[in-house]
TORLUM-317007 format. One line per field, with one value per residue (C-alpha): residue number from 1; chain; z, y, x. Coordinates in Angstrom, 3 decimals. Layout:
lose c(NUM;...)
dogu c(A;...)
z c(Z;...)
y c(Y;...)
x c(X;...)
END
This chain:
lose c(1;2;3;4;5;6;7;8;9;10;11;12;13;14;15;16;17;18;19;20;21;22;23;24;25;26;27;28;29;30;31;32;33;34;35;36;37;38;39;40;41;42;43;44;45;46;47;48;49;50;51;52;53;54;55;56;57;58;59;60;61;62;63;64;65;66;67;68;69;70;71;72;73;74;75;76;77;78;79;80;81;82;83;84;85;86;87;88;89;90;91;92;93;94;95;96;97;98;99;100;101;102;103;104;105;106;107;108;109;110;111;112;113;114;115;116;117;118;119;120;121;122;123;124;125;126;127;128;129;130;131;132;133;134;135;136;137;138;139;140;141;142;143;144;145;146;147;148;149;150;151;152;153;154;155;156;157;158;159;160;161;162;163;164;165;166;167;168;169;170;171;172;173;174;175;176;177;178;179;180;181;182;183;184;185;186;187;188;189;190;191;192;193;194;195;196;197;198;199;200;201;202;203;204;205;206;207;208;209;210;211;212;213;214;215;216;217;218;219;220;221;222;223;224;225)
dogu c(A;A;A;A;A;A;A;A;A;A;A;A;A;A;A;A;A;A;A;A;A;A;A;A;A;A;A;A;A;A;A;A;A;A;A;A;A;A;A;A;A;A;A;A;A;A;A;A;A;A;A;A;A;A;A;A;A;A;A;A;A;A;A;A;A;A;A;A;A;A;A;A;A;A;A;A;A;A;A;A;A;A;A;A;A;A;A;A;A;A;A;A;A;A;A;A;A;A;A;A;A;A;A;A;A;A;A;A;A;A;A;A;A;A;A;A;A;A;A;A;A;A;A;A;A;A;A;A;A;A;A;A;A;A;A;A;A;A;A;A;A;A;A;A;A;A;A;A;A;A;A;A;A;A;A;A;A;A;A;A;A;A;A;A;A;A;A;A;A;A;A;A;A;A;A;A;A;A;A;A;A;A;A;A;A;A;A;A;A;A;A;A;A;A;A;A;A;A;A;A;A;A;A;A;A;A;A;A;A;A;A;A;A;A;A;A;A;A;A;A;A;A;A;A;A)
z c(-32.528;-28.645;-26.618;-23.174;-21.123;-17.441;-16.170;-17.356;-15.015;-11.561;-11.239;-11.371;-9.326;-7.021;-6.445;-6.754;-4.059;-1.564;-2.473;-1.639;0.835;-0.949;0.200;-2.447;-1.445;-2.986;-3.161;-6.001;-6.464;-9.372;-12.184;-12.246;-10.772;-9.101;-11.055;-9.910;-7.381;-9.141;-12.225;-9.275;-8.217;-11.358;-12.241;-9.078;-9.854;-13.369;-12.231;-9.384;-11.417;-14.224;-11.967;-10.873;-14.047;-14.593;-11.350;-11.978;-15.620;-14.564;-11.996;-14.423;-13.180;-15.847;-15.842;-15.749;-15.797;-12.814;-13.071;-17.250;-15.877;-13.266;-15.793;-17.847;-15.149;-13.769;-17.389;-18.254;-14.700;-15.500;-18.739;-17.577;-14.761;-17.174;-19.829;-17.281;-15.122;-12.246;-8.794;-8.477;-11.735;-10.903;-7.032;-6.940;-9.655;-6.903;-3.876;-6.342;-6.565;-3.340;-1.943;-4.389;-3.209;0.533;-0.687;-2.060;0.379;3.003;1.287;0.500;4.690;4.185;2.056;2.428;0.393;2.958;2.011;5.441;4.762;2.298;3.991;7.407;6.697;4.937;8.613;11.303;12.029;11.514;10.333;11.373;11.574;8.894;7.067;5.689;8.866;9.940;13.843;13.550;10.021;11.880;14.487;11.578;8.923;12.185;12.850;9.109;8.338;11.386;10.131;7.067;7.838;10.472;7.290;4.643;7.245;7.807;4.234;3.460;6.152;4.633;1.394;2.444;4.535;1.197;-1.072;1.292;1.566;-1.717;-2.360;-0.224;-0.170;-3.350;-4.895;-2.516;0.810;-0.679;-0.845;1.553;4.180;2.344;3.076;6.688;7.360;5.857;5.081;9.435;9.979;8.150;9.851;13.006;12.242;10.397;13.724;15.502;13.652;13.274;17.673;17.337;15.353;17.003;20.422;18.701;16.822;18.946;21.042;18.505;16.914;20.260;21.243;18.226;18.367;22.014;19.700;16.925;20.405;21.683;18.996;18.613;21.324;20.948;17.674;19.603;22.611;21.374;19.157;22.737;24.448)
y c(8.972;9.229;5.701;5.554;3.413;4.829;7.448;11.176;14.200;12.236;14.273;17.711;15.987;15.002;18.423;20.352;17.848;18.881;22.422;22.968;19.739;18.448;14.548;11.430;8.455;6.847;7.529;9.487;9.504;11.589;9.607;11.572;11.514;13.993;12.862;15.533;13.122;10.890;12.694;14.300;10.891;10.114;13.152;12.719;9.261;10.025;12.798;11.376;8.061;11.003;12.540;9.487;8.451;11.954;12.093;8.865;10.188;13.086;11.120;9.123;6.171;3.385;4.075;0.242;-1.460;-0.820;2.549;2.430;-0.769;1.364;4.692;2.027;0.092;4.005;5.223;1.737;2.355;6.450;5.060;2.446;4.689;7.517;4.976;3.993;6.939;5.106;5.265;1.957;0.689;3.078;2.541;-1.158;-1.808;-0.873;-2.285;-5.693;-5.503;-4.440;-7.801;-9.627;-8.621;-9.348;-12.547;-13.318;-11.498;-14.012;-17.183;-16.193;-16.032;-19.942;-20.039;-19.357;-16.004;-13.535;-10.475;-8.665;-10.227;-7.937;-4.514;-5.295;-3.931;-0.721;-0.112;-1.437;-0.355;-4.227;-4.613;-7.661;-10.064;-11.080;-13.584;-15.402;-15.329;-18.693;-18.900;-16.702;-16.736;-18.968;-16.572;-13.513;-16.096;-16.442;-12.965;-11.769;-14.549;-13.553;-9.923;-10.841;-12.344;-9.769;-6.902;-9.331;-9.774;-6.341;-5.148;-7.804;-6.294;-3.289;-4.252;-5.269;-2.535;-0.187;-3.110;-2.393;1.992;1.612;0.346;3.209;6.032;8.899;9.049;12.297;10.885;7.173;9.254;10.969;7.933;6.188;9.038;9.128;5.699;2.601;5.187;5.907;2.503;1.065;4.091;2.498;-0.923;-0.212;1.827;-1.824;-3.954;-2.224;-1.871;-5.587;-6.784;-4.327;-5.906;-9.502;-8.988;-6.513;-9.060;-10.880;-7.695;-6.596;-10.671;-10.713;-7.036;-8.733;-11.267;-9.121;-7.108;-10.046;-11.211;-8.645;-7.825;-11.652;-11.111;-7.443;-8.781;-10.636;-7.296;-5.927;-8.501)
x c(-34.871;-34.293;-33.339;-34.176;-32.430;-34.336;-36.843;-36.652;-35.848;-33.984;-31.662;-33.628;-36.401;-34.054;-32.102;-35.221;-36.524;-33.484;-33.718;-37.626;-37.544;-39.996;-41.054;-42.105;-43.548;-40.440;-36.912;-35.728;-32.095;-29.573;-28.657;-25.500;-22.215;-20.107;-16.187;-14.006;-12.640;-12.233;-10.635;-7.759;-7.164;-6.065;-4.419;-2.350;-1.760;-0.282;2.005;3.567;4.315;5.503;7.892;9.712;10.039;11.535;13.864;15.491;16.587;18.112;19.693;21.345;19.421;17.373;13.825;13.406;10.052;8.215;7.409;6.544;4.074;2.162;2.096;0.363;-1.918;-2.791;-4.443;-5.673;-7.693;-8.073;-9.970;-11.748;-13.089;-14.363;-15.553;-17.421;-18.428;-17.730;-15.687;-15.933;-14.576;-11.484;-10.723;-11.947;-9.074;-6.598;-8.241;-8.395;-4.344;-3.889;-5.809;-3.881;-0.530;-1.043;-1.899;0.708;3.085;1.371;1.687;5.972;5.926;5.237;9.024;12.490;11.466;10.456;9.826;10.424;13.979;14.639;12.942;14.283;18.148;16.912;15.003;17.297;20.864;22.479;25.897;26.486;22.942;21.780;19.911;23.104;24.833;25.928;24.784;21.488;19.784;16.681;16.290;15.860;13.801;11.304;11.161;10.936;7.996;6.662;6.611;5.687;2.664;1.457;1.983;-0.145;-2.976;-3.623;-3.418;-6.143;-7.786;-7.739;-8.252;-11.782;-12.324;-11.701;-14.122;-17.152;-16.488;-15.789;-19.658;-21.308;-18.792;-18.834;-15.347;-14.270;-15.467;-13.215;-10.295;-10.345;-11.248;-8.104;-6.091;-7.029;-7.380;-5.594;-2.516;-2.241;-3.079;-0.341;1.594;1.157;1.503;5.166;6.132;4.297;6.601;9.954;9.307;8.936;12.224;14.066;13.014;13.734;16.825;18.352;19.834;21.700;23.362;24.935;26.660;27.804;29.510;30.766;32.215;33.744;35.386;36.535;38.242;39.871;41.464;42.843;44.484;45.585;47.210;50.026;51.151;51.060;53.613)
END
């Protein structure tokens, strides 16, 4: 017995029509899809996660819970993508996760737990200006909130664009456009946000440095006398 869920010969007729430049009154589309782009993305994501785990173990650091969860997430996505033979399922989960993270980060901007507060010290040379400084914390938190909101909005816009592009592109096209478009946009955004942080907070770091030098001069003046 043969169970049919659709018409027969769609793929063969679609290929033949393109090869022979045949035209039909109706649109004929192949009922198969190339999976090389999907498989390449799954292999790359899994390999990166495994390499990170091995590097941390060699360095004597604990693997923690984040990397195993990430690897499990990639494996579940891969299995779902292969079973459904759909790149929308595989990549759609990542797009949805990015949108949820963007919403969570944006919501955190309206609390005292700004995500950017933990990231600013990683990209700025400030030794004196911190979120816990007794004089300047409102300014620091305000700038961190601005950075957090902008990053969340841009990430949400990128997730929306990726969701739309996922429905109109093949797996290979989506991977290429994702590498060229959103990653480039995020790189430009990070550069602009770092410039904004330095523009707003450098003056306070310099003021603290001048105060520190003045205090040192005052404390050293009796010894010279």
